[in-house]
DSSP file (Angstrom, degrees, kcal/mol; ACC not computed):
  #  RESIDUE AA STRUCTURE BP1 BP2  ACC     N-H-->O    O-->H-N    N-H-->O    O-->H-N    TCO  KAPPA ALPHA  PHI   PSI    X-CA   Y-CA   Z-CA
    1    1 A M     >        0   0    0      0, 0.0     4,-2.1     0, 0.0     3,-0.4   0.000 360.0 360.0 360.0 -53.6   25.5    8.7   38.6
    2    2 A I  H  >> +     0   0    0      1,-0.2     4,-2.8     2,-0.2     5,-1.3   0.941 360.0  49.0 -60.1 -52.1   25.0    7.2   35.1
    3    3 A T  H  45S+     0   0    0      1,-0.2    -1,-0.2     2,-0.2     0, 0.0   0.709 113.8  46.6 -66.5 -21.2   22.5    9.9   34.1
    4    4 A E  H  45S+     0   0    0     -3,-0.4    -1,-0.2     4,-0.1    -2,-0.2   0.800 128.5  17.4 -90.1 -30.8   24.7   12.7   35.3
    5    5 A E  H  <5S+     0   0    0     -4,-2.1    12,-0.2    -3,-0.2    -2,-0.2   0.660 126.1  37.8-119.9 -15.0   28.1   11.7   33.8
    6    6 A N  T  <5S+     0   0    0     -4,-2.8    11,-1.8    -5,-0.4     2,-0.3   0.882 112.4  18.9-107.3 -46.9   27.6    9.0   31.0
    7    7 A I  E   < -A   16   0A   0     -5,-1.3    -1,-0.3     9,-0.2     9,-0.2  -0.853  52.5-162.0-124.5 155.9   24.5    9.8   29.0
    8    8 A N  E     -A   15   0A   0      7,-1.4     7,-1.6    -2,-0.3     2,-0.1  -0.998  33.2-108.0-136.1 142.0   22.2   12.7   28.3
    9    9 A P  E     +A   14   0A   0      0, 0.0     2,-0.3     0, 0.0     5,-0.3  -0.420  39.9 175.0 -69.5 141.2   18.7   12.5   26.8
   10   10 A Y  E >   -A   13   0A   0      3,-3.4     3,-1.6    -2,-0.1     2,-0.4  -0.775  58.6 -52.7-149.5  99.5   18.6   13.7   23.2
   11   11 A G  T 3  S-     0   0    0     -2,-0.3   125,-0.1     1,-0.3    -1,-0.1  -0.544 120.7 -21.2  71.2-127.0   15.4   13.5   21.3
   12   12 A S  T 3  S+     0   0    0     -2,-0.4    -1,-0.3    -3,-0.1     2,-0.2   0.153 136.5  38.4-103.8  23.3   14.3    9.8   21.5
   13   13 A G  E <  S-A   10   0A   0     -3,-1.6    -3,-3.4    -5,-0.1     2,-0.3  -0.696  80.1-109.9-145.0-164.3   17.7    8.5   22.3
   14   14 A C  E     -A    9   0A   0     -5,-0.3     2,-0.3    -2,-0.2    -2,-0.1  -0.931  19.1-158.4-134.6 157.4   20.9    9.4   24.4
   15   15 A Y  E     -A    8   0A   0     -7,-1.6    -7,-1.4    -2,-0.3     2,-0.1  -0.936  36.5 -85.3-133.7 159.8   24.4   10.5   23.4
   16   16 A G  E     -A    7   0A   0     -2,-0.3    -9,-0.2    -9,-0.2     2,-0.2  -0.417  46.0-146.5 -67.3 135.5   27.6   10.4   25.3
   17   17 A A        -     0   0    0    -11,-1.8     2,-0.2   -12,-0.2    -1,-0.1  -0.459  24.0 -89.7 -97.4 167.6   28.3   13.3   27.6
   18   18 A S        -     0   0    0     -2,-0.2    16,-0.2    14,-0.1     4,-0.1  -0.540  52.4-115.1 -74.5 148.6   31.4   15.1   28.6
   19   19 A S  B    S+B   33   0B   0     14,-1.2    13,-3.6    -2,-0.2    14,-0.8  -0.995  91.4  35.6-136.6 132.6   33.2   13.7   31.6
   20   20 A P  S >  S-     0   0    0      0, 0.0     3,-1.8     0, 0.0    13,-0.1   0.532 107.9-100.4 -73.9 158.9   33.7   14.8   34.3
   21   21 A L  T 3  S+     0   0    0      1,-0.3    -2,-0.1    -2,-0.2   -16,-0.1  -0.293 104.2  14.6 -57.4 129.8   30.5   16.7   34.4
   22   22 A G  T >> S+     0   0    0     -4,-0.1     4,-1.0     1,-0.0     3,-0.6   0.520  80.5 129.9  83.9   7.8   31.0   20.4   33.6
   23   23 A C  T <4  +     0   0    0     -3,-1.8     6,-0.2     1,-0.2     8,-0.2   0.741  67.0  59.5 -75.5 -16.8   34.5   20.1   32.1
   24   24 A Q  T 34 S+     0   0    0      1,-0.2    -1,-0.2     6,-0.1    -3,-0.1   0.873 110.3  44.3 -73.7 -27.3   33.6   22.1   28.9
   25   25 A A  T <4 S+     0   0    0     -3,-0.6    -2,-0.2     1,-0.1    -1,-0.2   0.659 106.6  64.0 -85.9 -19.4   32.7   25.0   31.1
   26   26 A D    ><  -     0   0    0     -4,-1.0     3,-1.1     1,-0.1    -1,-0.1  -0.931  64.5-162.3-110.1 113.7   35.6   24.9   33.4
   27   27 A P  T 3  S+     0   0    0      0, 0.0    -1,-0.1     0, 0.0    -4,-0.1   0.681  90.1  60.1 -71.1 -16.5   39.0   25.5   31.7
   28   28 A D  T 3  S+     0   0    0      2,-0.1     2,-0.4     0, 0.0    -5,-0.1   0.711  92.0  77.8 -80.5 -18.6   40.9   23.9   34.6
   29   29 A L  S <  S-     0   0    0     -3,-1.1     2,-0.5    -6,-0.2    -3,-0.1  -0.760  76.9-139.8 -94.7 134.0   39.1   20.6   34.2
   30   30 A V        -     0   0    0     -2,-0.4     2,-0.3     1,-0.0    -6,-0.1  -0.830  20.1-127.6 -95.6 129.4   40.4   18.3   31.3
   31   31 A C        -     0   0    0     -2,-0.5     3,-0.1    -8,-0.2   -10,-0.0  -0.591  15.1-162.6 -78.4 132.3   37.5   16.5   29.5
   32   32 A E  S    S-     0   0    0    -13,-3.6     2,-0.3    -2,-0.3    -1,-0.2   0.843  74.6 -10.1 -81.2 -34.9   38.0   12.7   29.3
   33   33 A R  B    S+B   19   0B   0    -14,-0.8   -14,-1.2     1,-0.1    -1,-0.3  -0.971 100.3  57.5-157.0 169.9   35.5   12.4   26.6
   34   34 A G        +     0   0    0     -2,-0.3     2,-0.2   -16,-0.2   -15,-0.2   0.365  45.9 166.6  76.1 142.3   32.9   14.4   24.8
   35   35 A S    >>  -     0   0    0    -17,-0.1     3,-1.0   -11,-0.0     4,-0.6  -0.843  56.4 -67.7-165.7-167.0   33.3   17.6   22.9
   36   36 A D  H 3> S+     0   0    0     -2,-0.2     4,-2.8     1,-0.2     5,-0.2   0.563 115.7  79.7 -80.5  -5.9   31.7   20.0   20.5
   37   37 A R  H 3> S+     0   0    0      1,-0.2     4,-2.0     2,-0.2    -1,-0.2   0.774  86.1  57.5 -76.4 -15.0   32.0   17.2   17.8
   38   38 A I  H <> S+     0   0    0     -3,-1.0     4,-2.0     2,-0.2    -1,-0.2   0.915 108.6  46.2 -71.9 -43.4   29.0   15.5   19.3
   39   39 A N  H  X S+     0   0    0     -4,-0.6     4,-2.1     2,-0.2    -2,-0.2   0.947 113.2  51.2 -65.1 -46.9   26.9   18.8   18.7
   40   40 A L  H  X S+     0   0    0     -4,-2.8     4,-2.7     1,-0.2     5,-0.2   0.948 110.2  47.2 -53.4 -50.1   28.4   19.0   15.2
   41   41 A A  H  X S+     0   0    0     -4,-2.0     4,-2.6     1,-0.2    -1,-0.2   0.887 112.4  49.1 -59.2 -35.3   27.5   15.5   14.4
   42   42 A M  H  X S+     0   0    0     -4,-2.0     4,-2.0     2,-0.2    -1,-0.2   0.804 110.6  51.5 -71.7 -28.2   24.0   15.9   15.7
   43   43 A L  H  X S+     0   0    0     -4,-2.1     4,-2.5     2,-0.2    -2,-0.2   0.894 111.5  46.9 -73.0 -40.0   23.7   19.1   13.7
   44   44 A I  H  X S+     0   0    0     -4,-2.7     4,-3.4     2,-0.2    -2,-0.2   0.958 114.3  47.1 -62.2 -53.1   24.8   17.3   10.5
   45   45 A V  H  X S+     0   0    0     -4,-2.6     4,-2.6    -5,-0.2    -2,-0.2   0.921 113.5  49.6 -58.4 -42.8   22.4   14.3   11.2
   46   46 A G  H  X S+     0   0    0     -4,-2.0     4,-2.4     1,-0.2    -2,-0.2   0.954 111.9  46.6 -64.5 -48.5   19.5   16.8   11.9
   47   47 A L  H  X S+     0   0    0     -4,-2.5     4,-2.3     1,-0.2    -1,-0.2   0.890 111.4  53.0 -55.5 -42.5   20.2   18.7    8.7
   48   48 A G  H  X S+     0   0    0     -4,-3.4     4,-2.7     1,-0.2     5,-0.2   0.940 109.4  47.4 -59.4 -45.4   20.4   15.5    6.8
   49   49 A Q  H  X S+     0   0    0     -4,-2.6     4,-2.7     2,-0.2     5,-0.3   0.884 108.8  54.6 -57.9 -43.7   17.1   14.4    8.2
   50   50 A I  H  X S+     0   0    0     -4,-2.4     4,-2.7     2,-0.2     5,-0.3   0.888 110.2  48.6 -59.5 -40.8   15.4   17.8    7.3
   51   51 A I  H  X>S+     0   0    0     -4,-2.3     5,-2.1     2,-0.2     4,-1.3   0.921 115.0  43.5 -63.6 -45.3   16.7   17.4    3.7
   52   52 A I  H  <5S+     0   0    0     -4,-2.7    -2,-0.2    -5,-0.2    -1,-0.2   0.870 123.9  34.0 -75.6 -31.0   15.4   13.9    3.4
   53   53 A Y  H  <5S+     0   0    0     -4,-2.7    -2,-0.2    -5,-0.2    -1,-0.2   0.853 130.7  26.8 -91.2 -30.5   12.0   14.5    5.0
   54   54 A F  H  <5S+     0   0    0     -4,-2.7    -3,-0.2    -5,-0.3    -2,-0.2   0.405 127.1  32.8-119.4   3.7   11.2   18.1    3.9
   55   55 A V  T  X5S+     0   0    0     -4,-1.3     4,-1.8    -5,-0.3     5,-0.2   0.730 112.9  48.4-117.0 -52.8   13.0   18.7    0.6
   56   56 A I  H  ><S+     0   0    0     -5,-2.1     4,-2.1     1,-0.2     5,-0.2   0.902 112.7  47.5 -60.8 -45.6   13.2   15.4   -1.4
   57   57 A P  H  > S+     0   0    0      0, 0.0     4,-2.1     0, 0.0    -1,-0.2   0.937 112.2  48.0 -67.5 -41.2    9.5   14.4   -1.1
   58   58 A P  H  > S+     0   0    0      0, 0.0     4,-2.2     0, 0.0    -2,-0.2   0.867 111.7  52.1 -65.7 -31.5    8.1   17.9   -2.0
   59   59 A C  H  X S+     0   0    0     -4,-1.8     4,-2.9     2,-0.2     5,-0.2   0.930 111.4  46.5 -67.1 -43.1   10.4   17.9   -5.0
   60   60 A S  H  X S+     0   0    0     -4,-2.1     4,-1.7     1,-0.2    -1,-0.2   0.862 111.7  50.4 -65.7 -33.9    9.1   14.5   -6.1
   61   61 A M  H  X S+     0   0    0     -4,-2.1     4,-2.0     2,-0.2    -1,-0.2   0.854 111.6  49.4 -70.7 -36.9    5.5   15.7   -5.5
   62   62 A L  H  X S+     0   0    0     -4,-2.2     4,-2.6     2,-0.2     5,-0.3   0.954 109.2  51.6 -66.6 -47.8    6.3   18.8   -7.7
   63   63 A A  H  X S+     0   0    0     -4,-2.9     4,-2.2     1,-0.2    -2,-0.2   0.899 110.1  48.8 -60.3 -39.7    7.8   16.7  -10.4
   64   64 A L  H  X S+     0   0    0     -4,-1.7     4,-2.1     2,-0.2    -1,-0.2   0.867 110.8  51.1 -71.2 -31.7    4.7   14.5  -10.5
   65   65 A Y  H  X S+     0   0    0     -4,-2.0     4,-1.7     2,-0.2    -2,-0.2   0.912 110.6  48.6 -63.8 -40.9    2.4   17.6  -10.6
   66   66 A L  H  X S+     0   0    0     -4,-2.6     4,-2.2     2,-0.2    -2,-0.2   0.903 110.8  50.2 -58.3 -45.9    4.5   18.9  -13.5
   67   67 A F  H  X S+     0   0    0     -4,-2.2     4,-1.8    -5,-0.3    -1,-0.2   0.884 108.4  52.8 -65.3 -38.5    4.2   15.5  -15.2
   68   68 A L  H  X S+     0   0    0     -4,-2.1     4,-1.9     2,-0.2    -1,-0.2   0.845 107.6  53.2 -72.3 -30.9    0.4   15.6  -14.6
   69   69 A G  H  X S+     0   0    0     -4,-1.7     4,-1.8     2,-0.2    -2,-0.2   0.922 110.2  46.0 -63.3 -44.3    0.3   19.1  -16.3
   70   70 A Q  H  X S+     0   0    0     -4,-2.2     4,-1.8     1,-0.2    -2,-0.2   0.860 109.2  54.0 -69.5 -29.5    2.0   17.8  -19.3
   71   71 A S  H  X S+     0   0    0     -4,-1.8     4,-2.5     2,-0.2    -1,-0.2   0.881 106.0  56.1 -67.8 -39.9   -0.3   14.8  -19.4
   72   72 A K  H  X S+     0   0    0     -4,-1.9     4,-1.5     1,-0.2    -2,-0.2   0.920 107.2  47.9 -57.3 -45.1   -3.3   17.3  -19.4
   73   73 A K  H  X S+     0   0    0     -4,-1.8     4,-1.1     1,-0.2    -1,-0.2   0.855 112.7  47.9 -69.0 -35.9   -1.9   19.0  -22.5
   74   74 A R  H  X S+     0   0    0     -4,-1.8     4,-0.8     1,-0.2    -1,-0.2   0.880 109.5  52.3 -66.5 -36.1   -1.4   15.7  -24.3
   75   75 A S  H  < S+     0   0    0     -4,-2.5    -2,-0.2     1,-0.2    -1,-0.2   0.808 105.8  56.1 -71.9 -27.8   -5.0   14.4  -23.4
   76   76 A Q  H  < S+     0   0    0     -4,-1.5    -1,-0.2     1,-0.2    -2,-0.2   0.816 110.1  45.6 -73.7 -31.4   -6.5   17.7  -24.8
   77   77 A S  H  < S+     0   0    0     -4,-1.1    -1,-0.2    -5,-0.2    -2,-0.2   0.649 100.8  85.5 -85.3 -14.0   -4.8   17.1  -28.2
   78   78 A S     <  -     0   0    0     -4,-0.8     2,-0.3    -3,-0.2    -3,-0.0  -0.377  62.6-153.6 -89.2 165.8   -5.8   13.5  -28.3
   79   79 A K    >   -     0   0    0     -2,-0.1     3,-0.9     4,-0.0     2,-0.2  -0.984  44.4 -10.6-140.9 152.2   -9.0   12.0  -29.7
   80   80 A G  T 3> S-     0   0    0     -2,-0.3     4,-1.4     1,-0.3     3,-0.3  -0.455 124.2  -0.9  76.2-135.0  -11.3    8.9  -29.2
   81   81 A M  H 3> S+     0   0    0      1,-0.2     4,-2.7     2,-0.2    -1,-0.3   0.869 131.5  59.6 -66.7 -37.7  -10.1    6.0  -27.3
   82   82 A R  H <> S+     0   0    0     -3,-0.9     4,-2.5     1,-0.2    -1,-0.2   0.912 103.8  51.8 -58.6 -41.6   -6.7    7.7  -26.7
   83   83 A K  H  > S+     0   0    0     -3,-0.3     4,-2.4     2,-0.2    -1,-0.2   0.838 108.6  49.3 -62.8 -35.8   -8.4   10.5  -24.9
   84   84 A I  H  X S+     0   0    0     -4,-1.4     4,-2.6     2,-0.2     5,-0.2   0.930 112.2  49.4 -70.3 -43.2  -10.3    8.2  -22.7
   85   85 A I  H  X S+     0   0    0     -4,-2.7     4,-2.4     1,-0.2    -2,-0.2   0.920 111.0  48.9 -54.7 -48.7   -7.1    6.4  -21.9
   86   86 A E  H  X S+     0   0    0     -4,-2.5     4,-2.8     1,-0.2     5,-0.2   0.920 110.1  52.1 -59.3 -46.2   -5.3    9.6  -21.1
   87   87 A A  H  X S+     0   0    0     -4,-2.4     4,-2.3     1,-0.2    -2,-0.2   0.923 112.2  45.0 -57.5 -43.8   -8.2   10.7  -18.8
   88   88 A A  H  X S+     0   0    0     -4,-2.6     4,-2.0     1,-0.2    -1,-0.2   0.900 114.3  49.8 -69.8 -35.0   -8.1    7.5  -16.8
   89   89 A R  H  X S+     0   0    0     -4,-2.4     4,-2.7    -5,-0.2    -2,-0.2   0.899 111.1  49.2 -63.0 -41.6   -4.4    7.7  -16.6
   90   90 A K  H  X S+     0   0    0     -4,-2.8     4,-2.7     2,-0.2    -2,-0.2   0.927 111.2  49.0 -60.0 -50.1   -4.6   11.3  -15.4
   91   91 A K  H  X S+     0   0    0     -4,-2.3     4,-2.7     1,-0.2    -1,-0.2   0.887 110.3  51.5 -61.0 -42.1   -7.2   10.4  -12.8
   92   92 A M  H  X S+     0   0    0     -4,-2.0     4,-2.4     2,-0.2    -2,-0.2   0.915 111.2  46.5 -62.3 -46.4   -5.0    7.5  -11.6
   93   93 A L  H  X S+     0   0    0     -4,-2.7     4,-2.4     2,-0.2    -2,-0.2   0.879 110.1  54.3 -65.1 -35.3   -1.9    9.7  -11.2
   94   94 A W  H  X S+     0   0    0     -4,-2.7     4,-2.8     2,-0.2    -2,-0.2   0.948 111.2  46.2 -56.0 -52.1   -4.1   12.4   -9.4
   95   95 A D  H  X S+     0   0    0     -4,-2.7     4,-2.1     1,-0.2    -2,-0.2   0.906 111.6  50.3 -67.0 -36.8   -5.2    9.7   -6.9
   96   96 A V  H  X S+     0   0    0     -4,-2.4     4,-2.7     2,-0.2    -1,-0.2   0.932 110.1  51.3 -54.8 -47.7   -1.6    8.5   -6.5
   97   97 A M  H  X S+     0   0    0     -4,-2.4     4,-2.6     1,-0.2    -2,-0.2   0.916 110.5  49.1 -60.8 -48.0   -0.5   12.1   -5.9
   98   98 A L  H  X S+     0   0    0     -4,-2.8     4,-2.3     1,-0.2    -1,-0.2   0.886 111.1  48.8 -59.2 -40.3   -3.2   12.5   -3.2
   99   99 A Q  H  X S+     0   0    0     -4,-2.1     4,-1.9     2,-0.2    -2,-0.2   0.875 111.1  49.7 -66.9 -38.9   -2.3    9.3   -1.5
  100  100 A I  H  X S+     0   0    0     -4,-2.7     4,-2.8     2,-0.2    -2,-0.2   0.926 113.0  48.0 -67.5 -40.5    1.4   10.3   -1.5
  101  101 A A  H  X S+     0   0    0     -4,-2.6     4,-2.9     1,-0.2     5,-0.2   0.912 109.8  52.4 -63.8 -43.2    0.4   13.8    0.0
  102  102 A L  H  X S+     0   0    0     -4,-2.3     4,-1.9     1,-0.2    -1,-0.2   0.915 115.0  40.6 -62.0 -43.3   -1.8   12.3    2.7
  103  103 A Y  H  X S+     0   0    0     -4,-1.9     4,-2.1     2,-0.2    -2,-0.2   0.867 114.5  51.4 -71.2 -35.0    1.0   10.0    3.8
  104  104 A L  H  X S+     0   0    0     -4,-2.8     4,-3.1    -5,-0.2     5,-0.2   0.963 111.5  47.8 -69.7 -45.9    3.7   12.6    3.6
  105  105 A F  H  X S+     0   0    0     -4,-2.9     4,-2.6     1,-0.2    -2,-0.2   0.860 111.9  49.8 -61.4 -36.7    1.6   15.1    5.7
  106  106 A S  H  X S+     0   0    0     -4,-1.9     4,-1.4    -5,-0.2    -1,-0.2   0.900 111.6  49.1 -66.3 -37.7    0.9   12.4    8.3
  107  107 A F  H >X S+     0   0    0     -4,-2.1     4,-1.4     2,-0.2     3,-0.6   0.953 112.8  46.6 -65.4 -51.9    4.6   11.6    8.4
  108  108 A W  H >X S+     0   0    0     -4,-3.1     4,-1.9     1,-0.2     3,-0.6   0.918 106.9  59.7 -50.8 -46.2    5.4   15.3    8.8
  109  109 A G  H 3< S+     0   0    0     -4,-2.6     4,-0.4     1,-0.3    -1,-0.2   0.805 106.2  46.4 -53.9 -37.3    2.8   15.7   11.4
  110  110 A T  H << S+     0   0    0     -4,-1.4     4,-0.3    -3,-0.6    -1,-0.3   0.782 119.2  38.6 -79.2 -25.2    4.4   13.1   13.7
  111  111 A Y  H <X S+     0   0    0     -4,-1.4     4,-2.3    -3,-0.6     3,-0.2   0.618  89.6  85.3-101.4  -9.8    7.9   14.4   13.4
  112  112 A V  H  X S+     0   0    0     -4,-1.9     4,-2.8     1,-0.2     5,-0.2   0.860  90.7  51.3 -64.6 -31.8    7.6   18.1   13.4
  113  113 A L  H  > S+     0   0    0     -4,-0.4     4,-2.5     2,-0.2    -1,-0.2   0.887 108.3  52.4 -69.4 -36.2    7.5   18.4   17.1
  114  114 A G  H  > S+     0   0    0     -4,-0.3     4,-2.3    21,-0.3    -1,-0.2   0.903 110.8  47.3 -62.3 -41.3   10.7   16.4   17.3
  115  115 A L  H  X S+     0   0    0     -4,-2.3     4,-2.6     2,-0.2     5,-0.2   0.915 110.9  52.9 -71.1 -39.7   12.4   18.7   14.8
  116  116 A V  H  X S+     0   0    0     -4,-2.8     4,-2.7     1,-0.2    -2,-0.2   0.925 110.6  46.5 -59.3 -41.0   11.1   21.7   16.8
  117  117 A H  H  X S+     0   0    0     -4,-2.5     4,-2.8     2,-0.2     5,-0.2   0.912 110.5  53.3 -63.0 -40.6   12.6   20.3   19.9
  118  118 A F  H  X S+     0   0    0     -4,-2.3     4,-2.6     2,-0.2    -2,-0.2   0.933 112.1  44.0 -57.5 -50.2   15.8   19.6   18.1
  119  119 A V  H  X S+     0   0    0     -4,-2.6     4,-2.2     1,-0.2     5,-0.3   0.920 114.0  50.4 -73.0 -40.7   16.1   23.3   16.8
  120  120 A I  H  X S+     0   0    0     -4,-2.7     4,-2.8    -5,-0.2     6,-0.4   0.931 113.3  46.5 -65.6 -38.6   15.1   24.6   20.3
  121  121 A Q  H  X S+     0   0    0     -4,-2.8     4,-2.4     1,-0.2    -2,-0.2   0.890 112.3  50.7 -60.3 -43.1   17.8   22.4   22.0
  122  122 A T  H  < S+     0   0    0     -4,-2.6    -1,-0.2    -5,-0.2    -2,-0.2   0.878 116.8  38.6 -64.3 -39.0   20.3   23.3   19.5
  123  123 A I  H  < S+     0   0    0     -4,-2.2    -2,-0.2    -5,-0.2    -1,-0.2   0.908 129.8  27.7 -82.0 -44.6   19.8   27.0   19.9
  124  124 A T  H  < S-     0   0    0     -4,-2.8    -3,-0.2    -5,-0.3    -2,-0.2   0.726  89.6-136.1 -89.0 -22.3   19.3   27.1   23.6
  125  125 A G     <  +     0   0    0     -4,-2.4     2,-0.4    -5,-0.4    -4,-0.2   0.473  69.2 112.0  75.1   5.2   21.3   24.2   24.7
  126  126 A K        -     0   0    0     -6,-0.4     2,-0.5    -5,-0.0    -1,-0.3  -0.855  67.2-127.2-111.6 147.5   18.5   23.2   27.1
  127  127 A I        -     0   0    0     -2,-0.4     2,-1.1    -3,-0.1     3,-0.1  -0.765  11.6-150.7 -92.4 125.0   16.2   20.2   26.9
  128  128 A S     >  -     0   0    0     -2,-0.5     4,-2.9     1,-0.2     5,-0.2  -0.819  14.5-169.9 -93.9  99.7   12.3   21.1   27.1
  129  129 A Y  H  > S+     0   0    0     -2,-1.1     4,-2.8     1,-0.2    -1,-0.2   0.852  79.4  51.5 -60.0 -36.8   11.3   17.9   28.7
  130  130 A N  H  > S+     0   0    0      2,-0.2     4,-2.0     1,-0.2    -1,-0.2   0.918 112.9  46.0 -67.1 -42.6    7.5   18.5   28.2
  131  131 A L  H  > S+     0   0    0      2,-0.2     4,-3.2     1,-0.2    -2,-0.2   0.923 113.0  52.0 -65.6 -43.7    8.0   19.3   24.5
  132  132 A L  H  X S+     0   0    0     -4,-2.9     4,-2.8     1,-0.2     5,-0.3   0.915 109.9  47.6 -58.7 -47.7   10.3   16.1   24.3
  133  133 A I  H  X S+     0   0    0     -4,-2.8     4,-1.9     2,-0.2    -1,-0.2   0.905 114.5  46.0 -64.6 -39.0    7.7   13.8   25.9
  134  134 A V  H  X S+     0   0    0     -4,-2.0     4,-3.0     2,-0.2    -2,-0.2   0.917 114.0  50.9 -64.0 -44.2    4.8   15.1   23.6
  135  135 A A  H  X S+     0   0    0     -4,-3.2     4,-2.7     1,-0.2   -21,-0.3   0.929 112.0  44.0 -58.0 -49.3    7.2   14.8   20.6
  136  136 A N  H  X S+     0   0    0     -4,-2.8     4,-2.4     2,-0.2    -1,-0.2   0.880 112.4  52.6 -72.0 -33.1    8.2   11.3   21.2
  137  137 A A  H  X S+     0   0    0     -4,-1.9     4,-1.0    -5,-0.3    -2,-0.2   0.936 113.1  45.6 -64.6 -40.4    4.5   10.2   22.0
  138  138 A L  H  < S+     0   0    0     -4,-3.0     3,-0.4     2,-0.2    -2,-0.2   0.934 113.5  49.2 -64.3 -45.1    3.5   11.7   18.7
  139  139 A A  H >< S+     0   0    0     -4,-2.7     3,-1.1     1,-0.3     4,-0.2   0.829 110.5  49.4 -65.4 -35.8    6.4   10.1   16.8
  140  140 A Y  H 3< S+     0   0    0     -4,-2.4     3,-0.4     1,-0.2    -1,-0.3   0.666 103.2  62.5 -83.2 -12.5    5.7    6.7   18.3
  141  141 A S  T 3X S+     0   0    0     -4,-1.0     4,-2.3    -3,-0.4    -1,-0.2   0.370  72.7 104.0 -83.2   7.0    2.1    7.0   17.3
  142  142 A Q  H <> S+     0   0    0     -3,-1.1     4,-3.0     1,-0.2     5,-0.3   0.920  74.0  55.2 -54.3 -48.3    3.0    7.2   13.7
  143  143 A G  H  > S+     0   0    0     -3,-0.4     4,-2.0     1,-0.2    -1,-0.2   0.925 110.1  46.7 -51.4 -50.3    2.0    3.6   13.0
  144  144 A F  H  > S+     0   0    0     -4,-0.3     4,-2.0     1,-0.2    -1,-0.2   0.917 113.9  48.6 -59.3 -47.4   -1.7    4.4   14.4
  145  145 A I  H  X S+     0   0    0     -4,-2.3     4,-1.9     1,-0.2    -2,-0.2   0.879 111.7  48.7 -71.1 -35.4   -1.8    7.7   12.3
  146  146 A V  H  X S+     0   0    0     -4,-3.0     4,-2.6     2,-0.2    -1,-0.2   0.888 109.3  54.1 -65.2 -40.0   -0.6    5.9    9.1
  147  147 A M  H  X S+     0   0    0     -4,-2.0     4,-2.7    -5,-0.3     5,-0.3   0.912 107.6  49.1 -66.4 -40.8   -3.2    3.3    9.7
  148  148 A L  H  X S+     0   0    0     -4,-2.0     4,-2.0     2,-0.2    -2,-0.2   0.921 110.7  50.6 -62.6 -41.5   -6.0    6.0    9.9
  149  149 A V  H  X S+     0   0    0     -4,-1.9     4,-2.4     2,-0.2    -2,-0.2   0.894 109.4  52.4 -63.2 -44.9   -4.7    7.5    6.7
  150  150 A Y  H  X S+     0   0    0     -4,-2.6     4,-2.2     1,-0.2    -2,-0.2   0.958 111.4  44.8 -51.3 -55.0   -4.9    3.9    5.1
  151  151 A F  H  X S+     0   0    0     -4,-2.7     4,-2.7     1,-0.2    -2,-0.2   0.836 111.5  53.5 -71.8 -30.6   -8.5    3.3    6.1
  152  152 A Q  H  X S+     0   0    0     -4,-2.0     4,-2.1    -5,-0.3    -1,-0.2   0.925 110.1  47.8 -73.6 -37.0   -9.5    6.8    5.0
  153  153 A L  H  X S+     0   0    0     -4,-2.4     4,-2.1     2,-0.2    -2,-0.2   0.886 110.4  52.4 -60.5 -40.6   -8.0    6.1    1.6
  154  154 A Q  H  X S+     0   0    0     -4,-2.2     4,-2.8     2,-0.2    -2,-0.2   0.961 110.5  48.1 -55.7 -54.0   -9.8    2.8    1.5
  155  155 A R  H  X S+     0   0    0     -4,-2.7     4,-2.1     1,-0.2    -2,-0.2   0.852 110.8  49.4 -59.7 -36.1  -13.0    4.6    2.3
  156  156 A M  H  X S+     0   0    0     -4,-2.1     4,-2.6     2,-0.2    -1,-0.2   0.867 109.5  53.2 -69.4 -34.7  -12.5    7.3   -0.4
  157  157 A T  H  X S+     0   0    0     -4,-2.1     4,-2.6     2,-0.2    -2,-0.2   0.917 110.2  47.4 -64.5 -45.7  -11.7    4.6   -3.0
  158  158 A K  H  X S+     0   0    0     -4,-2.8     4,-2.1     1,-0.2    -2,-0.2   0.896 111.1  51.1 -65.3 -37.6  -15.0    2.7   -2.2
  159  159 A R  H  X S+     0   0    0     -4,-2.1     4,-2.1     2,-0.2    -2,-0.2   0.933 111.8  46.4 -65.0 -44.5  -16.9    5.9   -2.4
  160  160 A N  H  X S+     0   0    0     -4,-2.6     4,-2.3     1,-0.2    -2,-0.2   0.917 112.0  51.0 -69.0 -33.4  -15.5    6.8   -5.8
  161  161 A D  H  X S+     0   0    0     -4,-2.6     4,-2.3     1,-0.2    -1,-0.2   0.913 110.7  49.3 -64.9 -37.9  -16.0    3.3   -7.1
  162  162 A S  H  X S+     0   0    0     -4,-2.1     4,-1.7     2,-0.2    -1,-0.2   0.857 111.8  48.1 -72.9 -32.0  -19.6    3.4   -6.0
  163  163 A T  H  X S+     0   0    0     -4,-2.1     4,-1.5     2,-0.2    -2,-0.2   0.913 110.9  52.2 -72.1 -36.2  -20.1    6.8   -7.7
  164  164 A Q  H  X S+     0   0    0     -4,-2.3     4,-0.9     1,-0.2    -2,-0.2   0.870 110.5  47.4 -60.2 -43.4  -18.5    5.5  -10.8
  165  165 A Q  H  < S+     0   0    0     -4,-2.3     3,-0.2     1,-0.2    -1,-0.2   0.828 108.7  54.1 -68.9 -31.0  -20.8    2.6  -10.9
  166  166 A A  H  < S+     0   0    0     -4,-1.7    -2,-0.2     1,-0.2    -1,-0.2   0.838 105.9  53.1 -60.0 -37.5  -23.8    4.7  -10.3
  167  167 A Q  H  <        0   0    0     -4,-1.5    -1,-0.2     1,-0.3    -2,-0.2   0.723 360.0 360.0 -76.5 -23.9  -22.9    6.8  -13.2
  168  168 A V     <        0   0    0     -4,-0.9    -1,-0.3    -3,-0.2    -2,-0.2   0.389 360.0 360.0 -84.6 360.0  -22.7    3.7  -15.6
């Protein structure tokens, strides 16, 4: 009774459904609650998430990449100790950009199926339960995936440090 009239699964949560069940499809039934506003709100929230997840971070990475390009031009014109400092700074910024990219792609990888499900559900109006289960399992494993990225970055740092010590 509750699952049929009060709430409907939506992504990793639930939202209020129209009551009585099927009132939106039947013009003779008056809906007590629920309407197209729920779908509009979910669409706005979904688009907001897409902008926050898929537009702002790549723009930030592009800005960092462009800054690195300017840094490269400055380091070519500098001499002596200034050139060494600029080269070390460039390497540090490049490492930070690599770290940001790895974390960002791991984040995207855990949420992309949820967004695919959202798009499919928005277009068709039907819930793909198999995709929803896989998307939620992947989204909830984000902490484990971020841990793997962290340990991979630690291993890369140790490898780079040992390579630099061997060169000295």
